[in-house]
N, C-alpha and C positions, 0 to 999 in steps of 0.2 A: 573880540575877544572882552570875555570876560576878566576877575583881575584872580580868579584858582587857573584861568590859562595862560594868564603872564608868569606864573609862579613854575610853570613847566614852562613855557618856552622860553624866557627871561633870558635864558645863559646860553643858547643859542646862536650861530653869526650865520644872515642872510639867505643863502642854496638853503641849508639843515633848518632856520629856525622858518621859511614858508614851505615848506617842505611837511616837513614836524606840523605847522598849526593847520595847512589843510590837511592831513591825515589825522588829525588831533577832533577838528568839527565835521569832517567825515563822516569820522566812529560816533560823537557823541550824538549825531539826525540816526542813523542809518543803523548802528550798532554793526558796523560790518567794515572794512580798508576797502575803498576805494583800489577799482583795479586800472582806471586813468580819473584824472579829474577836467571839469571842464575848463576852459578858459572863462569865463564868466567869474568860478569858487574861485578859481586863481588870481581871478584880478581883487575880487572881493574881502578877499584872506590876505593877500599882499597891502593892499592901501591899509589896511588892519597895521599889522606888521611891519611900513614902514620899509619894503624892502622890493624891486624892480622884478614884477610879475615876470620878468622875460625868464628871468634865474631858473626857475622853477623847470624849466627844462634839463638845467645840471643837476636837480634833486637824481640820486641814485635812487631804481625801482626795484634793487636787489643787491642782497650784499647787508653787510654788520647794520651799515647805518640805518636802514632800514628796520632790517631786524629791530634793533636797539627802540628803535623809536617808538613801535608798534607794539613791545613790551613795556616801556614808560608807559604808552597810554591805556596801555589796558589795565597797567595794575592805581597808577592815575586815579582812572573811573572804578578801578572794582572788578574787574571785567573779569568771570569767569567763577573768580569764588563764592557765588552764590548760590545752590543748590537751585538744579534750574536753568544754569546758565552755558551756554560752550563755548569757549574759545574759537572767535574766527581766525581763521590762517595767518 
């Protein structure tokens, strides 16, 4: 996690902090959101944010929380606002 990442993640707690962080790092690397996340990636990110990786199972993969997180990430990374870039789900 880099300084700018902490600015986005800092106000979230446990489950949402971990879920958001996994989405953020995946999106930074792949320019899309994951449909699922591998155990090793979750453990790695969980260690960085100091959250029990087992809590990731509680992260809601549908509904308002994940939609809000995805919108925050797109906005923070300025994704979709430049010509030639398409928003991803």
